[in-house]
N, C-alpha and C positions, 0 to 999 in steps of 0.2 A: 588564517591567511586569506585575504579577500581576493575577489576576481580581478580587480585592477592590478594588484601586485603580480598575479599570475601572468597577465597579459604583458606587463612591462618586462618581467623576467624572461619570458619566452622570446619576446621581440629583441631583447638585448643579446641573447645567445645567437639568434639567427642573423643579426646585422653586424657581426664581427667576422670579417673575411678570414682573419688569421686563425679563427677557431671554428671554421665552418663545419667540418666533419664532426669535431668534438661537440660543437653546439647542437647539431642535429641529434646526436646520440643522447645528449643530456635532456633535450626537449622530449625525446621519446620516453626516457626513463621518468621524467617529471610527469608526463601525462599518465603513464601507467600507475604512478603512485598517488595521483590526484584523486582523493576520495570525495565524491560529490553526491553520494547516496547515503541517506539516513534510513535506518530500519527501526520502526516503532513497534514494540512488542508489548501489548497489554498482558498482564499476568496476574493470576490470583490462585494461590495454592497449586502451582504447577511444577513441583520439585522433580517429578518424574520426567517431564518433557523438556524443561528449560535447558538442561545441559546439552542434549543432542541438537536442540533447536539452535542455540547460540554457536556451537561448534560447527554445525553445517553451514550457517550463514558466513562464518569466518572463512571456511574452506572454499565456498562457492563465489564469494564476492571479494573485490580488491579493497581491503582496508575499509570496510563499511563503518559508519558511525552507528553503533547499536544503542538504542534507548529502550530500556525496559521500564515500563510504568507498573509498579507493583501496588496492587489494591489491598495493602495491609495483610499480606499472606500470614497465615499462622504456622506454615511449615518452613522449609529452608529455601524457598524460591529466591528471596531477596539476597541471602548470603551467597548462594550459588552464582547468581547473575553477577554480583560484584566480583567474586573470585575469578570469573571468566573474562573480566575486563569490560563489561558493559556499563554504560552510564545508567544508574538506577535512580528513578524518581519515585518518591512515596506518593501515591495517589491521594489527593485531597478529598475527592468525592467517592462515588461508587458507580460501577458499570463500565462496559467497554467503551461506550461513546465518550464518557467523561475522561477515561484514560487516554484515548486518542487525542482529545482536545488538549489535555495537559501536555502530552508528548509533543504536539505541534507547537505549543507556546514556548518551548525551550529552544527551538531551532533558529538559525540565523541565515544570512545571505549566502553562506558557503554551500548550502544544500541546493542541489539541482533537482534531484528526484527523491521522493519519499515513498518507502515501501511499508506496507502494513502486513503483518503475519501473526499467527497465533503461537502461543508458547507451548502447545501440546504435541509438537512434532508431526502434525498432520500434513503440512505443506512443504514439499521438497524445495529447498532453497535454490537448487539448480535452475528452476524455471524463471527465477528473477533475472538471470542473465538474458534470456530470450526477451523478456519484457523490457529490459533496458534497450535492447537493440531496436525494438519497435518504436520507442519514444525517440531514440537517436535519429532514426531514419524517416520519421513521420512527424513533422512539426505541427500538423493539424490534429494529432492525437494527444489528448490530455490525460487519459487514464488507461491502463492496461489491467485487465482482470484475469485471474487464473480460473479457467472453466473446469470444474470438477465433473461435469456431466457430459462432456464431449465423448464421442465414440472412440477417440484415439486411445484412451486408457480405460475403456469400459470394463475390461476383465481384470484389470490390475488395481483398480481403485475400490475403496471401501465406501460405498454409497449407503449412508446411514438411514435410520428410520425417519429422518426429517426430509427425505427426498421428495415425497409427495407434497408436503407443505411448501417446500421451496418452489416447486413447479406452480402451485396455486398462487403464491405471492408474486412470482415472476410475471404471471399473467395479469395480476391486478395492477402491478406497477406499470406494465406496458399500456394498459388501458387508461389509468388515471394520470400517469406522469409522462407518458410517451417514451419510456425507457425500454428499448427492445433488447433484452439480454437473455442469454441461455441460463446463466448462473449469477444473478445480480447480487446474491448475498454471500459470495465467496469471501473468505477471510484473507486471501492473498491478492494484493493489488499494488500497483505502482503508479504514482501520480506526479505530475510536474508541480514542484513546490510553489511556483508563482501563482498557481490557481488556489492555493490554500492559505496564503499569507494573510489575507483579510477575511477569511472564512470563520464564522463563529458558529460552531455546531450547537444545535438545540437538542440533540438526542443524547440521552445518558446511557442507554443500553445497547442491545444488539441492533436496534433500529438505526444505528449510525450508518450502516451500509446503504439503506434506502435513501437517507438524506444525502449522503455523499454522491450516490448515483445521480440524483436529481440536480444536485449542485453543479456537477461537471456537465451534465446535459444542458443546463441553462447557460453555461458560459459559451456554448457554441462549439466547444472542442469535441472531437470524436472519442468514442470509447471502443477499445478493441479487446476481444477475448482470445486467450491462447489456451490450448488444451493443457491440462496438468494432471499429474497423478495425485491421488488423495489417499493418505495412509490412515490407518486406524489410530485414534488418539491415544496418548499415554496419560493415564490419570482419569479422574472423574469428570464426566460431562457436565457442563454448566448450563447449556441451552435447555429451556423448558417450553411447554406449550404456550404459556402466558407471553413468552417473548415473541411468538408468532403474532399474537394479538396486538402487541405494541408496534410491531413492524407494520401491520395493517393500518393501525391508527396513524403512524408516521406518514405513510403513503397518502392518506386522505388529507392530512394537514399540509403536506407539501403541495398537493393539488390546489387547496384553497388559498395558498400563499404564492401561487405561481406568477411571480413578477420577474422579468429578465434581470440578470445581474449586470453590474457595471463593466465586467470583464468580458461580456459577450462579444464574440467575433462576428457572428452571423445572426440574421433574424431567425425567429423560431421556425419559419417556413423552410429554412435551409439546413436546420440542424439534423444531423444523422448520427445514429449509433450503429457501428459496424462490428462484425465478427470476423476474426482472421480465418481465412480458408483452412479447412482441416483436411 
């Protein structure tokens, strides 16, 4: 169902005087049932975490379009995702970046916002609602990130052994790419789909977050961070030390190719990255 149809339908209901009250009620119901958010979930051997992840997304969001990109799992991840009603894509390549790229390629104009989250149940889906509110009320914000390192959930979150590495890489991206974020490599983020339609990711692995941060920054839109709780993952950890080196390499590559994009709203001098007040 396209946007133009929705507009005509709503307008038709509101311009019929004899059905004024009924029309308003129908419009309200129609808007509540209008699912304009797609959640892309890269997954590889995540049979322990995929069930609670998908179920929580369904409980927290209003009829989301769930896309699980399975990296040829050898366990029951794919079967579980299908049984829970998610759209499942078999990944053609390897790595998180490749999975996100393939997930984006299957989306259409009905999508307004795209959320990315992990399949290991570390990111509470309830925070996506707050992130949606930020985009709804701030047209100059292009992306909202879930900040795992804020003090709001300091004693409730599981800050893993990669905390120090995250802080170092955050500093490096601030210096090289001008991206000033507290948690730039979080796996929970919400983005306006219009900013991703013509984007062709070059990252294949976990360095996709560094590339994505730089991409949104170059469009001139703002980036906002909201505090989130971070849970201990279910299943085996995939991130390794070599992934940190790949992220560092990606930051340098993005700096060397720092040319403003066609969708830029402001000049580089006026671009800002902001963090929501905690």
